[in-house]
C-alpha positions as CSV (number, residue, x, y, z in Angstrom):
1,M,-32.5,54.9,-8.3
2,S,-35.3,53.8,-6.0
3,R,-38.4,56.0,-5.7
4,L,-38.5,58.3,-2.7
5,P,-41.3,57.8,-0.3
6,R,-44.1,60.4,-0.5
7,L,-43.4,63.6,1.4
8,A,-46.1,64.0,4.1
9,I,-45.7,65.8,7.4
10,G,-48.6,66.1,9.9
11,G,-49.9,69.5,10.7
12,H,-48.8,71.1,7.4
13,V,-50.8,72.0,4.3
14,H,-50.4,69.6,1.4
15,L,-51.2,70.0,-2.2
16,V,-52.5,66.7,-3.6
17,L,-53.0,65.6,-7.2
18,Q,-54.7,62.4,-8.2
19,R,-55.0,61.6,-11.9
20,A,-57.1,59.0,-13.7
21,L,-56.8,56.6,-16.6
22,Q,-60.1,57.7,-18.0
23,P,-62.9,60.2,-17.3
24,L,-63.8,60.0,-13.6
25,F,-67.4,61.2,-14.0
26,K,-70.2,60.3,-16.4
27,D,-72.7,62.8,-14.8
28,D,-73.2,65.2,-11.9
29,D,-74.4,62.3,-9.7
30,D,-70.9,60.9,-9.9
31,R,-69.4,64.2,-8.9
32,E,-71.9,64.5,-6.0
33,L,-70.9,61.0,-4.9
34,L,-67.2,61.8,-4.9
35,L,-67.8,65.0,-2.8
36,R,-69.9,63.1,-0.3
37,Q,-67.2,60.4,0.1
38,L,-64.5,63.1,0.3
39,A,-66.3,64.7,3.2
40,A,-66.9,61.4,4.9
41,A,-63.2,60.3,4.5
42,A,-62.1,63.7,5.8
43,R,-64.2,63.4,8.9
44,T,-63.0,59.8,9.5
45,E,-59.3,60.8,9.3
46,N,-59.7,64.3,10.8
47,V,-58.2,65.9,7.7
48,A,-59.0,69.6,7.0
49,I,-60.0,70.2,3.4
50,H,-59.2,73.8,2.4
51,A,-59.8,73.6,-1.4
52,Y,-60.7,71.1,-4.1
53,A,-61.4,70.9,-7.8
54,L,-62.9,68.0,-9.7
55,L,-61.8,67.8,-13.3
56,D,-62.6,65.2,-16.0
57,Q,-59.5,63.1,-15.2
58,E,-58.0,64.7,-12.2
59,I,-58.8,65.6,-8.6
60,L,-56.9,68.4,-6.8
61,L,-57.0,68.9,-3.1
62,L,-55.4,71.3,-0.6
63,V,-55.5,69.7,2.8
64,T,-54.0,69.5,6.3
65,P,-53.7,66.0,7.8
66,P,-53.1,65.8,11.6
67,E,-50.4,63.2,11.0
68,A,-48.6,62.0,8.0
69,V,-50.4,58.6,7.7
70,A,-53.8,60.3,7.7
71,L,-53.1,61.7,4.2
72,S,-52.6,58.3,2.7
73,R,-55.6,56.9,4.6
74,L,-57.7,59.7,3.3
75,M,-56.8,59.1,-0.4
76,Q,-56.9,55.3,-0.1
77,G,-60.4,55.5,1.5
78,L,-61.7,57.9,-1.0
79,G,-60.2,56.0,-3.9
80,R,-61.7,52.6,-2.8
81,S,-65.1,54.0,-2.0
82,Y,-65.5,56.1,-5.1
83,V,-64.3,53.4,-7.5
84,A,-66.6,50.9,-5.9
85,G,-69.6,53.2,-6.2
86,F,-68.7,54.3,-9.8
87,N,-68.3,50.7,-10.9
88,R,-71.6,49.7,-9.4
89,R,-73.4,52.6,-11.1
90,H,-71.9,52.0,-14.5
91,G,-71.5,48.2,-14.6
92,R,-67.7,48.2,-14.9
93,S,-64.8,46.8,-13.0
94,G,-61.2,47.7,-12.4
95,T,-59.4,50.8,-11.1
96,L,-59.8,54.4,-12.4
97,W,-56.5,55.8,-11.1
98,Q,-53.3,56.5,-12.9
99,G,-50.9,55.2,-10.3
100,R,-50.4,56.7,-6.8
101,F,-51.4,60.2,-5.9
102,R,-48.8,63.0,-5.9
103,A,-48.4,65.5,-3.0
104,T,-46.2,68.2,-1.7
105,V,-45.9,70.0,1.6
106,V,-46.7,73.8,1.4
107,D,-45.5,76.8,3.3
108,A,-49.0,78.1,4.2
109,D,-47.8,81.6,5.0
110,A,-46.3,82.1,1.6
111,F,-48.2,79.7,-0.7
112,L,-51.6,78.9,0.7
113,I,-53.4,81.5,-1.4
114,P,-51.4,80.8,-4.6
115,C,-52.1,77.1,-4.2
116,M,-55.8,77.7,-3.6
117,C,-55.8,79.8,-6.8
118,Y,-53.9,77.0,-8.6
119,V,-56.4,74.4,-7.6
120,E,-59.5,76.5,-8.2
121,S,-58.3,77.8,-11.5
122,R,-57.6,74.4,-13.1
123,S,-61.2,74.4,-14.4
124,A,-59.8,76.8,-17.1
125,A,-58.3,73.7,-18.7
126,L,-61.9,72.5,-19.4
127,G,-62.9,75.9,-20.7
128,Y,-64.6,77.2,-17.6
129,P,-63.4,80.3,-15.7
130,P,-63.2,79.5,-11.9
131,M,-66.0,81.8,-11.1
132,E,-68.3,79.8,-13.4
133,Y,-67.3,76.3,-12.5
134,R,-69.5,74.5,-10.0
135,W,-67.3,71.6,-9.2
136,S,-64.6,73.3,-7.2
137,S,-64.4,75.2,-3.9
138,A,-64.2,78.5,-5.7
139,W,-67.9,79.2,-5.3
140,H,-67.5,78.6,-1.5
141,H,-64.6,81.1,-1.2
142,L,-66.5,83.6,-3.3
143,G,-69.6,83.4,-1.2
144,Q,-71.8,81.9,-3.9
145,T,-72.5,78.7,-2.0
146,R,-71.4,77.0,1.2
147,S,-69.5,73.7,1.4
148,A,-70.0,72.3,4.9
149,F,-66.8,70.3,4.8
150,I,-64.4,73.2,3.8
151,V,-62.2,74.3,6.6
152,E,-60.8,77.8,6.1
153,H,-57.1,78.1,6.8
154,P,-55.9,81.1,8.9
155,S,-54.0,82.4,5.8
156,F,-57.4,82.8,4.1
157,W,-58.9,84.6,7.0
158,R,-56.0,87.1,6.8
159,L,-57.4,88.3,3.4
160,G,-60.0,90.5,5.2
161,N,-61.8,91.3,8.4
162,T,-65.3,90.3,7.2
163,P,-66.5,87.5,4.9
164,F,-67.3,90.2,2.3
165,D,-63.8,91.5,2.4
166,R,-62.2,88.1,2.1
167,E,-64.5,87.1,-0.8
168,A,-63.7,90.3,-2.6
169,T,-60.0,90.1,-2.1
170,Y,-60.0,86.4,-3.2
171,R,-62.1,87.2,-6.3
172,S,-59.4,89.6,-7.4
173,V,-56.8,86.9,-6.9
174,L,-58.8,84.5,-9.1
175,E,-59.5,87.1,-11.7
176,R,-55.8,88.0,-11.9
177,G,-54.7,84.4,-11.9
178,L,-51.2,83.1,-11.2
179,P,-48.1,84.2,-13.2
180,P,-47.3,81.2,-15.5
181,S,-43.9,80.8,-13.7
182,E,-45.6,80.4,-10.3
183,A,-48.2,78.0,-11.6
184,R,-45.4,75.9,-13.2
185,A,-43.4,75.9,-9.9
186,I,-46.5,74.7,-7.9
187,E,-47.2,72.0,-10.5
188,A,-43.6,70.8,-10.5
189,A,-43.4,70.7,-6.7
190,A,-46.5,68.5,-6.5
191,Q,-45.4,66.2,-9.3
192,K,-41.9,65.7,-8.0
193,G,-42.7,65.7,-4.3
194,W,-40.4,68.6,-3.3
195,A,-41.6,71.0,-0.5
196,L,-42.9,74.4,-1.6
197,G,-41.7,77.3,0.6
198,G,-38.9,79.7,1.5
199,E,-35.6,78.8,3.0
200,A,-36.6,79.1,6.6
201,F,-39.6,76.9,6.0
202,L,-37.5,74.3,4.2
203,L,-34.8,74.2,7.0
204,N,-37.5,73.7,9.6
205,L,-39.0,70.8,7.6
206,E,-35.6,69.2,7.2
207,G,-35.6,68.8,11.0
208,Q,-38.9,66.9,10.9
209,T,-38.2,64.2,8.4
210,E,-35.3,62.1,7.1
211,R,-36.7,62.2,3.6
212,P,-35.1,64.8,1.3
213,I,-37.5,67.7,0.8
214,R,-35.7,69.4,-2.1
215,P,-33.4,68.5,-4.9
216,R,-29.7,68.1,-4.0
217,A,-27.3,70.6,-5.5
218,R,-25.9,69.6,-8.8
219,G,-22.3,68.7,-9.3
220,R,-19.7,66.8,-7.3
221,P,-19.4,67.8,-3.6
222,R,-16.5,70.0,-2.8
223,N,-13.5,68.3,-1.3
224,T,-12.7,70.3,1.8
225,E,-9.8,68.2,2.9
226,R,-6.4,69.7,2.3
227,R,-4.2,67.6,0.1
228,T,-1.0,66.4,1.7
229,E,2.3,66.6,-0.1
230,N,4.6,63.6,-0.4
């Protein structure tokens, strides 16, 4: 079976995973370089960055591209510029990436906050609680620092009427964490490229793309034709 094209639909939130063949960063200067280039690529492609996390061998993003092709251009531009800078700094050649990036379209009303929590909690895999990890957007959303290139989604603003209210509510979300089943569902959707949302959201998406957005039902299709007797 041929590989499906990546699911990308302009104007919707996308969860993006890009994994590497080896450690992506040798020091904090590398991490700062990637964030500068992410901000530059987002400005160039007019992509809104809602959340991010930089791990040793993985980048996670929550973004809204204005059109489908902008998502690929964002990741291609970031990939090329960062690898070139990394290779110059460290006297190496070749790619860093483990194949193409993975992405899924997200129902922002239902899943924006869980996906933010998923992205910003991934630092726990490195042994760092999200509140203590510098290299994600968690500090921005908790009011500990400001990232100029972060664009708050309306679903985040609905957490409270003031910055303090939103930060306090989101802190409780991060401290509580996601149920394991929800984290697995988010991970699986991004890895497999199936849209993440409720039935109404999925039906709406199906009218915007010819690409399948969810797995087909298992089993043989029912034969609705009535058999004729000889």
